N, C-alpha and C positions, 0 to 999 in steps of 0.2 A: 434478476433471474428468477424464474419460477417455473413450475410445471404446468400442465394443461389446466390444473385447478387454480392457478394463480398463487400458489403457496411460495413463500420466500424461502430460499435455501438457508438453513440454520446450521452452522458449524461452530457455534459458540463454544470456546474452551477446548476445541479439538487440537491435537498435536499433528501437524502436517510436516514435520521435519523431513527434509530430503525429498519431499513430494515433487513429482514432475507435473506441474499445473500449467505448463507453457500453452498459451492460447486458450486457457479456460474461460468460459463465460460465467463470471461471478458477479454480474451486475446485480445490485441491490441485495447481495448476500449478507447475512449476519455472520461476521467473522470476528466478533468481539473476543478478545483474549486468546486468539488463535496463535499457536506457535508455528511460524513459517521459517524457522532457522534452516538455512541451506536449501530452501525450496526454490524451484524454478517457476517464476511467474511471467517469464518473457512473453510479451504480446497479449497478456491476459486482460480481460475486461473487468475492471474493478470499479466501474462507475457506480456511484451512489451506495457502494458497499460500506458497511459499518465495521471498521477495523479498530475500534476503540480498545486500547490496551494490548494490541497485537504485538508480536515479537518478529521483527524483520531483520534479524542478524544474519548477514551473509546471504541474503535472499537476492536472487537474480530478478531484476525489475525492468530490464531493457524493454522499451516501447510499451510497457503496461499503461493502460488508460485508467486514470484515477479521478476523473472529473466528478466533483461533488461527493467524493468519499469522505468519511468521517475518520480523522486520524488522531484524535485526542489520546494522549498518553501512549502512543505507539513508540516502541523502541526502534529507532530508525538507524540501522547500521547495515544497509544492504550492500551487496557486492557491486551493484550497478543501479543507476538512477532510472526512474520511470520516465515516461513522456512528460517533459517539463511544462508545456502549456496546460496539460490536463491536470497535473498535480497542483498547479498554481490556482486552480479553481476548487480545490479540496477544502474541507473545513477542519479546523483544529490544528493547522500547521504550527501555530505558536506553542502548542502544548506537546508537540513531538519532543522526544528526548533520546539520549543515548546512555548506554551503561558504561562502556569502556572506550569507545572510539567515536569522536565527534566529526570525523572526516566527511561522512556522507551528508550530514547536516550543513557543514561548511560548503561543500560542493553544490548542494541544492541552493543555498543562499546566493552563491556566486552565479549559478545558472539563471536564477531569477533576475539578478541584477543585469547580466549580459543581455537578457531578452527585454529589459525595460520594465519589469514588474516592480512595483513599489510595495513597501511594507504597509 
């Protein structure tokens, strides 16, 4: 995502708790260390976004597109999973973690398996 000057959206370290970002165009955004706790990212475009170290606790991710997103050190405890084929193409999946609840990571692994994705 960028403006008419081609600048990348930079929200590094910003708290977006409870933000309604449903359908947001966040392609190629810098979302490093962003707090997205309880945020709504349903149908958002997160392709190629850098979410390194972001907090996705209780985040709504239904149908969010995450192709080639960078997910290293993301706290992954969303309320709902993103588009599975797209997140399967993200980077840093093995470095995602949880703080208190591993359920979403387990569900993601099962969804990958059901669709035939291999580790």
